[in-house]
MARTORSE-65129 format. One line per 3 residues: number of its first residue (from 1); their letters; for each residue x, y, z negated of C-alpha. Coordinates in steps of 0.5 Angstrom, whole numbers, plus 500, padded with zeros to 3 digits. Example, Ala and Ser with C-alpha at 12.3 -4.5 7.8 and 13.67 -1.06 7.14 Angstrom:
# MARTORSE-65129
1 = as = 525:491:484; 527:498:486
END
This chain:
# MARTORSE-65129
1 = atm = 500:500:500; 502:507:502; 502:514:497
4 = pst = 496:518:501; 499:525:502; 496:531:504
7 = fkh = 499:539:504; 496:540:497; 499:533:494
10 = par = 505:531:498; 508:524:496; 515:526:496
13 = vpm = 514:528:489; 512:522:486; 516:518:490
16 = wkg = 523:523:489; 521:522:481; 520:514:482
19 = akv = 528:515:486; 530:519:480; 528:513:475
22 = ayf = 530:507:480; 537:511:480; 537:513:472
25 = fia = 535:505:471; 541:503:475; 546:507:472
28 = mcl = 544:504:465; 545:497:468; 552:499:471
31 = fpm = 555:504:466; 555:499:460; 558:493:465
34 = aig = 564:498:467; 565:500:459; 565:493:458
37 = gfw = 570:491:463; 575:497:461; 574:495:454
40 = ayg = 576:488:456; 582:489:461; 584:496:459
43 = nqv = 590:499:463; 590:492:467; 585:494:472
46 = sri = 588:497:477; 594:491:477; 588:487:478
49 = ksn = 585:491:483; 591:492:488; 592:483:487
52 = cls = 585:483:489; 585:486:495; 592:483:496
55 = icy = 589:476:496; 584:478:500; 588:480:505
58 = kqs = 593:474:505; 594:470:511; 596:463:510
END
């Protein structure tokens, strides 16, 4: 179902509110995971990232 839209009540206003709520929910899921990853690995993240990239492109 689509949201009815008129010049008096445009659908972009509630859709914009929904998009903001969705992005906020995604941020609330990802930020704790990022904080937990930094807590677990600390300063080793840059080393792990470079190793992951070199492993992905390693030719056997």
